[in-house]
Structures are given as C-alpha cells and as structure tokens.
N, CA, C, O and the ligand as a Tripos MOL2 file, in Angstrom:
@<TRIPOS>MOLECULE
protein
  289   287    73     0     0
PROTEIN
NO_CHARGES

@<TRIPOS>ATOM
      1 N          10.0600   14.7870   19.7140 N.3       1 MET1
      2 CA          8.8550   14.0310   19.9970 C.3       1 MET1
      3 C           8.9040   13.4330   21.4010 C.2       1 MET1
      4 O           9.9220   12.8870   21.8270 O.2       1 MET1
      5 N           7.8020   13.5470   22.0930 N.am      2 ILE2
      6 CA          7.7110   13.0700   23.4620 C.3       2 ILE2
      7 C           6.6170   12.0110   23.5730 C.2       2 ILE2
      8 O           5.5480   12.1590   22.9810 O.2       2 ILE2
      9 N           6.8740   10.9540   24.3210 N.am      3 CYS3
     10 CA          5.9110    9.8880   24.5230 C.3       3 CYS3
     11 C           4.6590   10.3830   25.2520 C.2       3 CYS3
     12 O           4.7280   11.1240   26.2320 O.2       3 CYS3
     13 N           3.5200    9.9400   24.7320 N.am      4 LYS4
     14 CA          2.2390   10.3590   25.3020 C.3       4 LYS4
     15 C           1.9990    9.7540   26.6800 C.2       4 LYS4
     16 O           1.3140   10.3310   27.5250 O.2       4 LYS4
     17 N           2.5700    8.6000   26.8780 N.am      5 LYS5
     18 CA          2.3240    7.8600   28.1200 C.3       5 LYS5
     19 C           3.2810    8.2060   29.2540 C.2       5 LYS5
     20 O           2.8600    8.5180   30.3680 O.2       5 LYS5
     21 N           4.5830    8.1440   28.9480 N.am      6 CYS6
     22 CA          5.5700    8.3400   30.0230 C.3       6 CYS6
     23 C           6.3670    9.6250   29.8850 C.2       6 CYS6
     24 O           7.0900   10.0000   30.8080 O.2       6 CYS6
     25 N           6.2540   10.3020   28.7640 N.am      7 GLY7
     26 CA          6.9500   11.5530   28.5630 C.3       7 GLY7
     27 C           8.3950   11.4510   28.1600 C.2       7 GLY7
     28 O           9.1180   12.4470   28.1430 O.2       7 GLY7
     29 N           8.8190   10.2470   27.8360 N.am      8 SER8
     30 CA         10.2050   10.0040   27.4140 C.3       8 SER8
     31 C          10.4420   10.5240   26.0070 C.2       8 SER8
     32 O           9.5410   10.5290   25.1680 O.2       8 SER8
     33 N          11.6710   10.9620   25.7640 N.am      9 GLN9
     34 CA         12.0370   11.4460   24.4370 C.3       9 GLN9
     35 C          12.7290   10.3710   23.6070 C.2       9 GLN9
     36 O          13.1770   10.6100   22.4860 O.2       9 GLN9
     37 N          12.7990    9.2020   24.1850 N.am     10 ASN10
     38 CA         13.4480    8.0820   23.4930 C.3      10 ASN10
     39 C          12.4580    7.3690   22.5610 C.2      10 ASN10
     40 O          11.9940    6.2620   22.8320 O.2      10 ASN10
     41 N          12.1620    8.0530   21.4590 N.am     11 ILE11
     42 CA         11.2100    7.5400   20.4770 C.3      11 ILE11
     43 C          11.9310    7.0880   19.2330 C.2      11 ILE11
     44 O          12.7810    7.7990   18.6970 O.2      11 ILE11
     45 N          11.5840    5.8860   18.7720 N.am     12 GLN12
     46 CA         12.2130    5.3910   17.5650 C.3      12 GLN12
     47 C          11.1680    5.2090   16.4630 C.2      12 GLN12
     48 O          10.0710    4.6970   16.6900 O.2      12 GLN12
     49 N          11.5530    5.6490   15.2620 N.am     13 ALA13
     50 CA         10.6750    5.5370   14.0840 C.3      13 ALA13
     51 C          10.9100    4.1890   13.4020 C.2      13 ALA13
     52 O          12.0400    3.8310   13.0700 O.2      13 ALA13
     53 N           9.8290    3.4580   13.2030 N.am     14 ILE14
     54 CA          9.9060    2.1660   12.5290 C.3      14 ILE14
     55 C           9.0310    2.1810   11.2880 C.2      14 ILE14
     56 O           7.8340    2.4550   11.3650 O.2      14 ILE14
     57 N           9.6250    1.8920   10.1660 N.am     15 ALA15
     58 CA          8.9110    1.8960    8.8800 C.3      15 ALA15
     59 C           8.2290    0.5650    8.6430 C.2      15 ALA15
     60 O           8.8550   -0.4920    8.7140 O.2      15 ALA15
     61 N           6.9530    0.6270    8.3630 N.am     16 ASN16
     62 CA          6.1870   -0.5780    8.0500 C.3      16 ASN16
     63 C           5.7520   -0.5610    6.5900 C.2      16 ASN16
     64 O           5.0680    0.3580    6.1400 O.2      16 ASN16
     65 N           6.1560   -1.5780    5.8740 N.am     17 THR17
     66 CA          5.7460   -1.6950    4.4850 C.3      17 THR17
     67 C           4.7790   -2.8650    4.3610 C.2      17 THR17
     68 O           5.1160   -4.0110    4.6590 O.2      17 THR17
     69 N           3.5980   -2.5520    3.9230 N.am     18 HIS18
     70 CA          2.5910   -3.6090    3.7360 C.3      18 HIS18
     71 C           1.7670   -3.3720    2.4920 C.2      18 HIS18
     72 O           1.5490   -2.2330    2.0780 O.2      18 HIS18
     73 N           1.3240   -4.4350    1.9160 N.am     19 GLY19
     74 CA          0.5200   -4.3550    0.7010 C.3      19 GLY19
     75 C           0.5260   -5.6480   -0.0540 C.2      19 GLY19
     76 O           1.2960   -6.5620    0.2430 O.2      19 GLY19
     77 N          -0.3280   -5.7170   -1.0220 N.am     20 LYS20
     78 CA         -0.4360   -6.9310   -1.8270 C.3      20 LYS20
     79 C           0.0850   -6.6760   -3.2290 C.2      20 LYS20
     80 O          -0.2510   -5.6850   -3.8780 O.2      20 LYS20
     81 N           0.9130   -7.6010   -3.6680 N.am     21 ILE21
     82 CA          1.4230   -7.5150   -5.0430 C.3      21 ILE21
     83 C           0.6890   -8.5530   -5.8890 C.2      21 ILE21
     84 O           0.8260   -9.7620   -5.7030 O.2      21 ILE21
     85 N          -0.0780   -8.0350   -6.8040 N.am     22 LYS22
     86 CA         -0.8680   -8.9380   -7.6540 C.3      22 LYS22
     87 C          -0.1640   -9.1850   -8.9640 C.2      22 LYS22
     88 O           0.3240   -8.2600   -9.6130 O.2      22 LYS22
     89 N          -0.1200  -10.4220   -9.3380 N.am     23 LYS23
     90 CA          0.4360  -10.7700  -10.6430 C.3      23 LYS23
     91 C          -0.7020  -11.0990  -11.5720 C.2      23 LYS23
     92 O          -1.4870  -12.0150  -11.3280 O.2      23 LYS23
     93 N          -0.7770  -10.3360  -12.6410 N.am     24 ARG24
     94 CA         -1.8340  -10.5270  -13.5900 C.3      24 ARG24
     95 C          -1.5360  -11.7500  -14.4820 C.2      24 ARG24
     96 O          -0.5280  -11.8010  -15.1870 O.2      24 ARG24
     97 N          -2.4150  -12.6870  -14.4220 N.am     25 GLY25
     98 CA         -2.2300  -13.9200  -15.1960 C.3      25 GLY25
     99 C          -2.5970  -13.7550  -16.6480 C.2      25 GLY25
    100 O          -3.0480  -12.6980  -17.0870 O.2      25 GLY25
    101 N          -2.3890  -14.8300  -17.3810 N.am     26 CYS26
    102 CA         -2.6560  -14.8180  -18.8400 C.3      26 CYS26
    103 C          -4.1590  -14.6510  -19.1040 C.2      26 CYS26
    104 O          -4.5700  -13.9170  -20.0030 O.2      26 CYS26
    105 N          -4.9550  -15.3420  -18.3090 N.am     27 LEU27
    106 CA         -6.4190  -15.2870  -18.4860 C.3      27 LEU27
    107 C          -6.9310  -13.8830  -18.1700 C.2      27 LEU27
    108 O          -7.8050  -13.3660  -18.8660 O.2      27 LEU27
    109 N          -6.3990  -13.2830  -17.1480 N.am     28 MET28
    110 CA         -6.7970  -11.9240  -16.7530 C.3      28 MET28
    111 C          -6.4560  -10.9030  -17.8330 C.2      28 MET28
    112 O          -7.1780   -9.9280  -18.0430 O.2      28 MET28
    113 N          -5.3230  -11.1550  -18.5190 N.am     29 THR29
    114 CA         -4.9200  -10.2640  -19.6140 C.3      29 THR29
    115 C          -5.9000  -10.3600  -20.7480 C.2      29 THR29
    116 O          -6.2460   -9.3400  -21.3440 O.2      29 THR29
    117 N          -6.3640  -11.5570  -21.0700 N.am     30 LEU30
    118 CA         -7.3530  -11.7670  -22.1200 C.3      30 LEU30
    119 C          -8.6970  -11.1390  -21.7520 C.2      30 LEU30
    120 O          -9.3640  -10.5470  -22.6000 O.2      30 LEU30
    121 N          -9.0880  -11.2720  -20.4870 N.am     31 VAL31
    122 CA        -10.3210  -10.6530  -19.9850 C.3      31 VAL31
    123 C         -10.1960   -9.1520  -20.0620 C.2      31 VAL31
    124 O         -11.1440   -8.4500  -20.4120 O.2      31 VAL31
    125 N          -9.0330   -8.6750  -19.7370 N.am     32 HIS32
    126 CA         -8.7490   -7.2430  -19.7500 C.3      32 HIS32
    127 C          -8.8760   -6.6590  -21.1750 C.2      32 HIS32
    128 O          -9.4720   -5.6030  -21.3850 O.2      32 HIS32
    129 N          -8.2920   -7.3890  -22.1380 N.am     33 ILE33
    130 CA         -8.3530   -6.9790  -23.5460 C.3      33 ILE33
    131 C          -9.7960   -6.9730  -24.0160 C.2      33 ILE33
    132 O         -10.2490   -6.0440  -24.6850 O.2      33 ILE33
    133 N         -10.5260   -8.0550  -23.6410 N.am     34 PHE34
    134 CA        -11.9380   -8.1920  -23.9980 C.3      34 PHE34
    135 C         -12.7750   -7.0300  -23.4450 C.2      34 PHE34
    136 O         -13.5690   -6.4160  -24.1580 O.2      34 PHE34
    137 N         -12.5760   -6.7580  -22.1900 N.am     35 LEU35
    138 CA        -13.3010   -5.6510  -21.5430 C.3      35 LEU35
    139 C         -12.9330   -4.2930  -22.1350 C.2      35 LEU35
    140 O         -13.7740   -3.3990  -22.2250 O.2      35 LEU35
    141 N         -11.6750   -4.1470  -22.5350 N.am     36 THR36
    142 CA        -11.2120   -2.9220  -23.1700 C.3      36 THR36
    143 C         -11.9510   -2.6600  -24.4850 C.2      36 THR36
    144 O         -12.3520   -1.5390  -24.7960 O.2      36 THR36
    145 N         -12.1070   -3.7460  -25.2330 N.am     37 ILE37
    146 CA        -12.8350   -3.6420  -26.5300 C.3      37 ILE37
    147 C         -14.3170   -3.3710  -26.2720 C.2      37 ILE37
    148 O         -14.9280   -2.5220  -26.9200 O.2      37 ILE37
    149 N         -14.8880   -4.1140  -25.3070 N.am     38 MET38
    150 CA        -16.3180   -3.9810  -24.9960 C.3      38 MET38
    151 C         -16.7000   -2.6020  -24.4830 C.2      38 MET38
    152 O         -17.7660   -2.0870  -24.8170 O.2      38 MET38
    153 N         -15.8610   -2.0200  -23.6960 N.am     39 THR39
    154 CA        -16.1390   -0.7080  -23.1110 C.3      39 THR39
    155 C         -15.5020    0.4300  -23.9090 C.2      39 THR39
    156 O         -15.4320    1.5720  -23.4550 O.2      39 THR39
    157 N         -15.0410    0.0810  -25.1110 N.am     40 LEU40
    158 CA        -14.4220    1.0350  -26.0420 C.3      40 LEU40
    159 C         -13.2470    1.8050  -25.4250 C.2      40 LEU40
    160 O         -13.1290    3.0240  -25.5470 O.2      40 LEU40
    161 N         -12.4010    1.0400  -24.7690 N.am     41 GLY41
    162 CA        -11.1970    1.5940  -24.1990 C.3      41 GLY41
    163 C         -11.3310    2.2560  -22.8420 C.2      41 GLY41
    164 O         -10.3700    2.7920  -22.2900 O.2      41 GLY41
    165 N         -12.5410    2.2070  -22.3180 N.am     42 LEU42
    166 CA        -12.7650    2.8410  -21.0080 C.3      42 LEU42
    167 C         -12.0550    2.0720  -19.8650 C.2      42 LEU42
    168 O         -11.5530    2.6350  -18.8930 O.2      42 LEU42
    169 N         -12.0600    0.7650  -20.0650 N.am     43 TRP43
    170 CA        -11.4630   -0.1420  -19.0590 C.3      43 TRP43
    171 C          -9.9490    0.0810  -18.8880 C.2      43 TRP43
    172 O          -9.3770   -0.2170  -17.8400 O.2      43 TRP43
    173 N          -9.3280    0.6090  -19.9360 N.am     44 ILE44
    174 CA         -7.8730    0.8310  -19.9140 C.3      44 ILE44
    175 C          -7.4730    1.8700  -18.8510 C.2      44 ILE44
    176 O          -6.3180    1.9280  -18.4290 O.2      44 ILE44
    177 N          -8.4310    2.6730  -18.4370 N.am     45 ILE45
    178 CA         -8.1610    3.6790  -17.4300 C.3      45 ILE45
    179 C          -7.9740    3.0550  -16.0430 C.2      45 ILE45
    180 O          -7.1950    3.5350  -15.2200 O.2      45 ILE45
    181 N          -8.7200    1.9640  -15.8160 N.am     46 VAL46
    182 CA         -8.7110    1.3020  -14.5020 C.3      46 VAL46
    183 C          -7.3080    0.8960  -14.0110 C.2      46 VAL46
    184 O          -6.9320    1.2530  -12.8950 O.2      46 VAL46
    185 N          -6.5140    0.1450  -14.8360 N.am     47 PRO47
    186 CA         -5.1790   -0.2110  -14.3410 C.3      47 PRO47
    187 C          -4.2740    0.9940  -14.1360 C.2      47 PRO47
    188 O          -3.3360    0.9490  -13.3390 O.2      47 PRO47
    189 N          -4.5580    2.0680  -14.8550 N.am     48 LEU48
    190 CA         -3.7530    3.2830  -14.6900 C.3      48 LEU48
    191 C          -3.9660    3.8970  -13.3180 C.2      48 LEU48
    192 O          -3.0440    4.4340  -12.7040 O.2      48 LEU48
    193 N          -5.2370    3.8010  -12.8420 N.am     49 ILE49
    194 CA         -5.5590    4.3040  -11.5200 C.3      49 ILE49
    195 C          -5.0190    3.3760  -10.4310 C.2      49 ILE49
    196 O          -4.4560    3.8010   -9.4230 O.2      49 ILE49
    197 N          -5.2220    2.0880  -10.6950 N.am     50 ARG50
    198 CA         -4.8400    1.0740   -9.7130 C.3      50 ARG50
    199 C          -3.3460    0.7440   -9.7200 C.2      50 ARG50
    200 O          -2.8640    0.0330   -8.8380 O.2      50 ARG50
    201 N          -2.6230    1.2490  -10.6960 N.am     51 GLY51
    202 CA         -1.1850    1.0270  -10.7470 C.3      51 GLY51
    203 C          -0.7930   -0.2640  -11.4190 C.2      51 GLY51
    204 O           0.2480   -0.8380  -11.1000 O.2      51 GLY51
    205 N          -1.6020   -0.7300  -12.3380 N.am     52 GLY52
    206 CA         -1.2940   -1.9310  -13.0980 C.3      52 GLY52
    207 C          -1.2120   -3.1750  -12.2470 C.2      52 GLY52
    208 O          -2.0170   -3.3600  -11.3340 O.2      52 GLY52
    209 N          -0.2360   -4.0410  -12.5370 N.am     53 SER53
    210 CA         -0.0750   -5.2930  -11.8330 C.3      53 SER53
    211 C           0.8770   -5.1850  -10.6310 C.2      53 SER53
    212 O           1.1980   -6.1760   -9.9740 O.2      53 SER53
    213 N           1.2980   -3.9910  -10.3790 N.am     54 LYS54
    214 CA          2.2490   -3.7950   -9.2940 C.3      54 LYS54
    215 C           1.6280   -3.9310   -7.9200 C.2      54 LYS54
    216 O           2.3080   -4.2280   -6.9370 O.2      54 LYS54
    217 N           0.3190   -3.7080   -7.8680 N.am     55 GLY55
    218 CA         -0.3690   -3.7970   -6.5830 C.3      55 GLY55
    219 C          -0.1950   -2.5430   -5.7530 C.2      55 GLY55
    220 O           0.5330   -1.6170   -6.1100 O.2      55 GLY55
    221 N          -0.8810   -2.5510   -4.6500 N.am     56 LYS56
    222 CA         -0.8310   -1.3600   -3.7940 C.3      56 LYS56
    223 C           0.0690   -1.6060   -2.6030 C.2      56 LYS56
    224 O          -0.1670   -2.4940   -1.7840 O.2      56 LYS56
    225 N           1.0900   -0.8060   -2.5350 N.am     57 ILE57
    226 CA          2.0010   -0.9480   -1.3980 C.3      57 ILE57
    227 C           2.0250    0.3790   -0.6330 C.2      57 ILE57
    228 O           2.3070    1.4420   -1.1860 O.2      57 ILE57
    229 N           1.7230    0.2710    0.6360 N.am     58 THR58
    230 CA          1.7270    1.4770    1.4620 C.3      58 THR58
    231 C           2.8220    1.3600    2.5290 C.2      58 THR58
    232 O           3.0350    0.3010    3.1200 O.2      58 THR58
    233 N           3.4900    2.4610    2.7450 N.am     59 THR59
    234 CA          4.5090    2.5000    3.7760 C.3      59 THR59
    235 C           4.1100    3.4900    4.8520 C.2      59 THR59
    236 O           3.9130    4.6770    4.5900 O.2      59 THR59
    237 N           3.9980    2.9920    6.0340 N.am     60 THR60
    238 CA          3.6490    3.8290    7.1780 C.3      60 THR60
    239 C           4.7950    3.8570    8.1630 C.2      60 THR60
    240 O           5.5620    2.9010    8.2730 O.2      60 THR60
    241 N           4.9030    4.9370    8.8590 N.am     61 THR61
    242 CA          5.9600    5.0770    9.8490 C.3      61 THR61
    243 C           5.3430    5.0660   11.2550 C.2      61 THR61
    244 O           4.4890    5.8900   11.5830 O.2      61 THR61
    245 N           5.7920    4.1260   12.0590 N.am     62 ASP62
    246 CA          5.3150    4.0460   13.4250 C.3      62 ASP62
    247 C           6.3980    4.5660   14.3790 C.2      62 ASP62
    248 O           7.5890    4.2910   14.2280 O.2      62 ASP62
    249 N           5.9310    5.3140   15.3450 N.am     63 PHE63
    250 CA          6.8370    5.8200   16.3720 C.3      63 PHE63
    251 C           6.5890    5.0360   17.6510 C.2      63 PHE63
    252 O           5.5000    5.0760   18.2230 O.2      63 PHE63
    253 N           7.6310    4.3140   18.0930 N.am     64 ILE64
    254 CA          7.4850    3.5170   19.2830 C.3      64 ILE64
    255 C           8.4560    4.0370   20.3750 C.2      64 ILE64
    256 O           9.6340    4.3100   20.1450 O.2      64 ILE64
    257 N           7.8780    4.1460   21.5420 N.am     65 CYS65
    258 CA          8.6440    4.5910   22.6900 C.3      65 CYS65
    259 C           9.5680    3.4870   23.1490 C.2      65 CYS65
    260 O           9.1260    2.3630   23.3900 O.2      65 CYS65
    261 N          10.8500    3.7970   23.2710 N.am     66 MET66
    262 CA         11.8390    2.7790   23.6700 C.3      66 MET66
    263 C          11.8300    2.5930   25.2000 C.2      66 MET66
    264 O          12.4380    1.6640   25.7330 O.2      66 MET66
    265 N          11.1400    3.4790   25.8690 N.am     67 ASN67
    266 CA         11.0770    3.4270   27.3320 C.3      67 ASN67
    267 C           9.9610    2.5190   27.8130 C.2      67 ASN67
    268 O          10.1790    1.6800   28.6880 O.2      67 ASN67
    269 N           8.7460    2.6770   27.2420 N.am     68 CYS68
    270 CA          7.6010    1.8810   27.6870 C.3      68 CYS68
    271 C           6.9640    1.0660   26.5950 C.2      68 CYS68
    272 O           6.0830    0.2530   26.8730 O.2      68 CYS68
    273 N           7.3840    1.2580   25.3470 N.am     69 GLY69
    274 CA          6.8880    0.4640   24.2350 C.3      69 GLY69
    275 C           5.5450    0.9050   23.6730 C.2      69 GLY69
    276 O           4.9010    0.1550   22.9390 O.2      69 GLY69
    277 N           5.1220    2.1100   24.0100 N.am     70 THR70
    278 CA          3.8440    2.6010   23.5360 C.3      70 THR70
    279 C           3.9670    3.1400   22.1240 C.2      70 THR70
    280 O           4.8910    3.8870   21.8020 O.2      70 THR70
    281 N           3.0090    2.7420   21.2790 N.am     71 LYS71
    282 CA          2.9520    3.2410   19.9340 C.3      71 LYS71
    283 C           2.3920    4.6810   19.9550 C.2      71 LYS71
    284 O           1.3580    4.9670   20.5580 O.2      71 LYS71
    285 N           3.1200    5.5540   19.2750 N.am     72 GLN72
    286 CA          2.7130    6.9600   19.2850 C.3      72 GLN72
    287 C           1.7060    7.2720   18.2100 C.2      72 GLN72
    288 O           1.2660    8.4150   18.0900 O.2      72 GLN72
    289 ZN          6.7890    5.9310   26.7610 Zn       73 ZN73
@<TRIPOS>BOND
     1     1     2 1
     2     2     3 1
     3     3     4 2
     4     3     5 am
     5     5     6 1
     6     6     7 1
     7     7     8 2
     8     7     9 am
     9     9    10 1
    10    10    11 1
    11    11    12 2
    12    11    13 am
    13    13    14 1
    14    14    15 1
    15    15    16 2
    16    15    17 am
    17    17    18 1
    18    18    19 1
    19    19    20 2
    20    19    21 am
    21    21    22 1
    22    22    23 1
    23    23    24 2
    24    23    25 am
    25    25    26 1
    26    26    27 1
    27    27    28 2
    28    27    29 am
    29    29    30 1
    30    30    31 1
    31    31    32 2
    32    31    33 am
    33    33    34 1
    34    34    35 1
    35    35    36 2
    36    35    37 am
    37    37    38 1
    38    38    39 1
    39    39    40 2
    40    39    41 am
    41    41    42 1
    42    42    43 1
    43    43    44 2
    44    43    45 am
    45    45    46 1
    46    46    47 1
    47    47    48 2
    48    47    49 am
    49    49    50 1
    50    50    51 1
    51    51    52 2
    52    51    53 am
    53    53    54 1
    54    54    55 1
    55    55    56 2
    56    55    57 am
    57    57    58 1
    58    58    59 1
    59    59    60 2
    60    59    61 am
    61    61    62 1
    62    62    63 1
    63    63    64 2
    64    63    65 am
    65    65    66 1
    66    66    67 1
    67    67    68 2
    68    67    69 am
    69    69    70 1
    70    70    71 1
    71    71    72 2
    72    71    73 am
    73    73    74 1
    74    74    75 1
    75    75    76 2
    76    75    77 am
    77    77    78 1
    78    78    79 1
    79    79    80 2
    80    79    81 am
    81    81    82 1
    82    82    83 1
    83    83    84 2
    84    83    85 am
    85    85    86 1
    86    86    87 1
    87    87    88 2
    88    87    89 am
    89    89    90 1
    90    90    91 1
    91    91    92 2
    92    91    93 am
    93    93    94 1
    94    94    95 1
    95    95    96 2
    96    95    97 am
    97    97    98 1
    98    98    99 1
    99    99   100 2
   100    99   101 am
   101   101   102 1
   102   102   103 1
   103   103   104 2
   104   103   105 am
   105   105   106 1
   106   106   107 1
   107   107   108 2
   108   107   109 am
   109   109   110 1
   110   110   111 1
   111   111   112 2
   112   111   113 am
   113   113   114 1
   114   114   115 1
   115   115   116 2
   116   115   117 am
   117   117   118 1
   118   118   119 1
   119   119   120 2
   120   119   121 am
   121   121   122 1
   122   122   123 1
   123   123   124 2
   124   123   125 am
   125   125   126 1
   126   126   127 1
   127   127   128 2
   128   127   129 am
   129   129   130 1
   130   130   131 1
   131   131   132 2
   132   131   133 am
   133   133   134 1
   134   134   135 1
   135   135   136 2
   136   135   137 am
   137   137   138 1
   138   138   139 1
   139   139   140 2
   140   139   141 am
   141   141   142 1
   142   142   143 1
   143   143   144 2
   144   143   145 am
   145   145   146 1
   146   146   147 1
   147   147   148 2
   148   147   149 am
   149   149   150 1
   150   150   151 1
   151   151   152 2
   152   151   153 am
   153   153   154 1
   154   154   155 1
   155   155   156 2
   156   155   157 am
   157   157   158 1
   158   158   159 1
   159   159   160 2
   160   159   161 am
   161   161   162 1
   162   162   163 1
   163   163   164 2
   164   163   165 am
   165   165   166 1
   166   166   167 1
   167   167   168 2
   168   167   169 am
   169   169   170 1
   170   170   171 1
   171   171   172 2
   172   171   173 am
   173   173   174 1
   174   174   175 1
   175   175   176 2
   176   175   177 am
   177   177   178 1
   178   178   179 1
   179   179   180 2
   180   179   181 am
   181   181   182 1
   182   182   183 1
   183   183   184 2
   184   183   185 am
   185   185   186 1
   186   186   187 1
   187   187   188 2
   188   187   189 am
   189   189   190 1
   190   190   191 1
   191   191   192 2
   192   191   193 am
   193   193   194 1
   194   194   195 1
   195   195   196 2
   196   195   197 am
   197   197   198 1
   198   198   199 1
   199   199   200 2
   200   199   201 am
   201   201   202 1
   202   202   203 1
   203   203   204 2
   204   203   205 am
   205   205   206 1
   206   206   207 1
   207   207   208 2
   208   207   209 am
   209   209   210 1
   210   210   211 1
   211   211   212 2
   212   211   213 am
   213   213   214 1
   214   214   215 1
   215   215   216 2
   216   215   217 am
   217   217   218 1
   218   218   219 1
   219   219   220 2
   220   219   221 am
   221   221   222 1
   222   222   223 1
   223   223   224 2
   224   223   225 am
   225   225   226 1
   226   226   227 1
   227   227   228 2
   228   227   229 am
   229   229   230 1
   230   230   231 1
   231   231   232 2
   232   231   233 am
   233   233   234 1
   234   234   235 1
   235   235   236 2
   236   235   237 am
   237   237   238 1
   238   238   239 1
   239   239   240 2
   240   239   241 am
   241   241   242 1
   242   242   243 1
   243   243   244 2
   244   243   245 am
   245   245   246 1
   246   246   247 1
   247   247   248 2
   248   247   249 am
   249   249   250 1
   250   250   251 1
   251   251   252 2
   252   251   253 am
   253   253   254 1
   254   254   255 1
   255   255   256 2
   256   255   257 am
   257   257   258 1
   258   258   259 1
   259   259   260 2
   260   259   261 am
   261   261   262 1
   262   262   263 1
   263   263   264 2
   264   263   265 am
   265   265   266 1
   266   266   267 1
   267   267   268 2
   268   267   269 am
   269   269   270 1
   270   270   271 1
   271   271   272 2
   272   271   273 am
   273   273   274 1
   274   274   275 1
   275   275   276 2
   276   275   277 am
   277   277   278 1
   278   278   279 1
   279   279   280 2
   280   279   281 am
   281   281   282 1
   282   282   283 1
   283   283   284 2
   284   283   285 am
   285   285   286 1
   286   286   287 1
   287   287   288 2
@<TRIPOS>SUBSTRUCTURE
     1 MET1         2 RESIDUE 1 A MET
     2 ILE2         6 RESIDUE 1 A ILE
     3 CYS3        10 RESIDUE 1 A CYS
     4 LYS4        14 RESIDUE 1 A LYS
     5 LYS5        18 RESIDUE 1 A LYS
     6 CYS6        22 RESIDUE 1 A CYS
     7 GLY7        26 RESIDUE 1 A GLY
     8 SER8        30 RESIDUE 1 A SER
     9 GLN9        34 RESIDUE 1 A GLN
    10 ASN10       38 RESIDUE 1 A ASN
    11 ILE11       42 RESIDUE 1 A ILE
    12 GLN12       46 RESIDUE 1 A GLN
    13 ALA13       50 RESIDUE 1 A ALA
    14 ILE14       54 RESIDUE 1 A ILE
    15 ALA15       58 RESIDUE 1 A ALA
    16 ASN16       62 RESIDUE 1 A ASN
    17 THR17       66 RESIDUE 1 A THR
    18 HIS18       70 RESIDUE 1 A HIS
    19 GLY19       74 RESIDUE 1 A GLY
    20 LYS20       78 RESIDUE 1 A LYS
    21 ILE21       82 RESIDUE 1 A ILE
    22 LYS22       86 RESIDUE 1 A LYS
    23 LYS23       90 RESIDUE 1 A LYS
    24 ARG24       94 RESIDUE 1 A ARG
    25 GLY25       98 RESIDUE 1 A GLY
    26 CYS26      102 RESIDUE 1 A CYS
    27 LEU27      106 RESIDUE 1 A LEU
    28 MET28      110 RESIDUE 1 A MET
    29 THR29      114 RESIDUE 1 A THR
    30 LEU30      118 RESIDUE 1 A LEU
    31 VAL31      122 RESIDUE 1 A VAL
    32 HIS32      126 RESIDUE 1 A HIS
    33 ILE33      130 RESIDUE 1 A ILE
    34 PHE34      134 RESIDUE 1 A PHE
    35 LEU35      138 RESIDUE 1 A LEU
    36 THR36      142 RESIDUE 1 A THR
    37 ILE37      146 RESIDUE 1 A ILE
    38 MET38      150 RESIDUE 1 A MET
    39 THR39      154 RESIDUE 1 A THR
    40 LEU40      158 RESIDUE 1 A LEU
    41 GLY41      162 RESIDUE 1 A GLY
    42 LEU42      166 RESIDUE 1 A LEU
    43 TRP43      170 RESIDUE 1 A TRP
    44 ILE44      174 RESIDUE 1 A ILE
    45 ILE45      178 RESIDUE 1 A ILE
    46 VAL46      182 RESIDUE 1 A VAL
    47 PRO47      186 RESIDUE 1 A PRO
    48 LEU48      190 RESIDUE 1 A LEU
    49 ILE49      194 RESIDUE 1 A ILE
    50 ARG50      198 RESIDUE 1 A ARG
    51 GLY51      202 RESIDUE 1 A GLY
    52 GLY52      206 RESIDUE 1 A GLY
    53 SER53      210 RESIDUE 1 A SER
    54 LYS54      214 RESIDUE 1 A LYS
    55 GLY55      218 RESIDUE 1 A GLY
    56 LYS56      222 RESIDUE 1 A LYS
    57 ILE57      226 RESIDUE 1 A ILE
    58 THR58      230 RESIDUE 1 A THR
    59 THR59      234 RESIDUE 1 A THR
    60 THR60      238 RESIDUE 1 A THR
    61 THR61      242 RESIDUE 1 A THR
    62 ASP62      246 RESIDUE 1 A ASP
    63 PHE63      250 RESIDUE 1 A PHE
    64 ILE64      254 RESIDUE 1 A ILE
    65 CYS65      258 RESIDUE 1 A CYS
    66 MET66      262 RESIDUE 1 A MET
    67 ASN67      266 RESIDUE 1 A ASN
    68 CYS68      270 RESIDUE 1 A CYS
    69 GLY69      274 RESIDUE 1 A GLY
    70 THR70      278 RESIDUE 1 A THR
    71 LYS71      282 RESIDUE 1 A LYS
    72 GLN72      286 RESIDUE 1 A GLN
    73 ZN73       289 GROUP 0 **** ****
C-alpha cells in the first residue's frame, strides 16, 4: 500500500471499534412481550435482525500514513 499524498509505503493499519451497546431494561422486556403477543409473534423477528440487546458494533480499519499522517 502506498500513500495517496506523499507516496510513502509506511502505512499503518489502525482498527476502530465503535458502536452502541444497549441494555434492555425490565420495562422494555414487558413491552417486548406485549408487542410479541399483539403482533402474534411477528415482533420476535425484530431482535433477531437487530442482534438482541447486544447492540450494533462495527469495526473499521483505518490506514494512516506514518510519514504525513494522511488517512488512506
Ligand atoms: Zn503520506
């Protein structure tokens, strides 16, 4: 990998982990059960798609030039 700005090969990969971890409270659990019953179990699909109470965490890799500091 070569830097776009200065052409240096001194590129370092930096991993960025970001995201929100949601904790489902007691009230939300009751609402969830209620909605599950009301929608005849359709609502149960939603946390399966969203990954439950774990939240969405995304990891991206940034390449930064050690010569000039430009993000690749
Ligand atoms: Zn550079």
